[in-house]
N, C-alpha and C positions, 0 to 999 in steps of 0.2 A: 097330522103335521109331522110327527116323528118318522112315519113311513115315507113321506115325500123326501124328507131330508136324507134318510138312509138310501133311498133309490138314487138320489142325485150323487151322493158320496160314492156309491158303487159304480155308477156310470162314469163319473170322473176318474175313479181309480182304474177301471177297465180301459178307458180312453188313454190315460197316461201310460199304462202298461203296453198298450198296442202301439202308441207313438214310440216308446222306447224300443220295442221290438223291431219296428220298421227301420228306425235309425240304425240299430245294430245290424240288421239283416242287409241293408244296403251300404254299410260302411265299406270303404275301399279294401280294408283288410279282409272282410268276409267275402266280398265279391271275388277278390283275387284268390282266396282260398278255395272257393267253390269252383272257379275256372280251372285252377290247378288240379283239383281232384277229378274233374271231368276229363282233363287231358291225360291223367294217369289211367283212368278207366279205358279211354280210347287206346292208349299205348298197350295196355294188357290185352285188348281185343284186336290188336295189330291193325288199327285204323289210323293210317298215317295222317290223313287230313285232319281228323279230329284231334290228333296229338299236336300237330304243329300250328294249329289255329291260334294258340296262345302266344306264339312267338312273333315278335315284330318283324316286319320286312326290313327294318333298319337295324336289326340285331347285330351287335359286334361285341367281342370280349377280348381280354388280354391274351388269349391263346390264338388269335387270328381267325376265329370262327365267325361265320355269318349265318343268316337265315338259311341260305342254300346249303351250306356245309352241315349245319345242324340237321336239316331235313334229310340230307344224304346219310348221315351217321345213324339217325333213327331208322330210316328205311333199311339200311344194311343190317342193323340189329334185328329188325323184324323179319328179314329174309333169312337170317342165320339161325335164329332161335325160335322155338315153339314154346307154348305155355308160359309166356312172359308174365312175371308177377313182380310188382313193386311193393315192397314192405316199407311203408313210411314209419320210421321209428320216432321221428319228431318233426313237427312243422311249427313255425311261428311266423307271424307277419306283423310288421310294424310300419306305421305311416311315417313318411318323412315329408319334407317341404315339397318335394317334386315327384313323389311316387310312393311305392310300397316295397320294402325290403323283406324278402322271405328267406328264412333260414331252414335248411332241411338236413336231416340225417336219414339215409335210406339204404336199402339193399335191393338189387335187381337180380332176379333169378329166372331161369328158363331151362329149356332142354335143347341140346344141339344134335339130338339123334342118338347119343350114347347114354342118355338118361338125364335126369334133372340135376342141376347144379347152379352154383353162383355164377352170375355173369359179371356183375359189378358189386364189389364189396362183400362183406359177410357180417353176421351179427356180432362177431368179436371185433371186426374192423370195418364199420360201415362207411359208406361214402358220405361226404358232407358238401354242402353247397350254399352259397348266398346268391340269390337271384334278385334282380331289380325289375320292377314293373312300373310302367308309366301309362297314364291315361292317354290314348290316342283317339282320333275321331271314330275309329271302329271299335273302341272299347279298350279295356285293360290288356296290355301285352307285355311280355318279357322283353326287355330291351338290352339286357346284358347279364352276364354271370360275373359277379364280383370276386368270388372265391370258389374253388372247386378242388376237392380232394377225393380222388378215386384210387384206393390203395394199389390196384393192379396196374394203373397207368401213371403213377406219380413221377417216374423218371421222364416219361414222354411229355407230361404236362409241364414239368419244370423246364424242360428243354424248349418247348414252345413258348413258354412265358418269358424266357430269357432271349428268345428270338433266334435260337440256333438249334 
């Protein structure tokens, strides 16, 4: 009788642990994080389509960028630099009422033919961003960038944000 009770307790415990794991694995925050990491890997392999598949066709941001302009910027970076590497210093994702907000600190490095070097940011002055994801019929997609700090481009970003 005690063995049966122990077996039931173990089965219930394993089932609860499995249910908890499935809920966590498929949470919006985890799904978005996995999709983002896959896009980073695609970027490092210079696979444009794999990189931009996480961006919504309706993407827009305070700097006037759209899906097409973001794709063009990424394509230009891939054409200009080799051995691209994204060092994610920090990532966090928080669910909101209408999506997921992801905060990032990162450095992008690569080689322009003259040797390896920083492309965007550095470990002493990393780039930071807050991007917003929404669930669309085709899945979770980045719909806007809420904040962006790229040390090398701060003047240009400020001018775009002010509209001039």
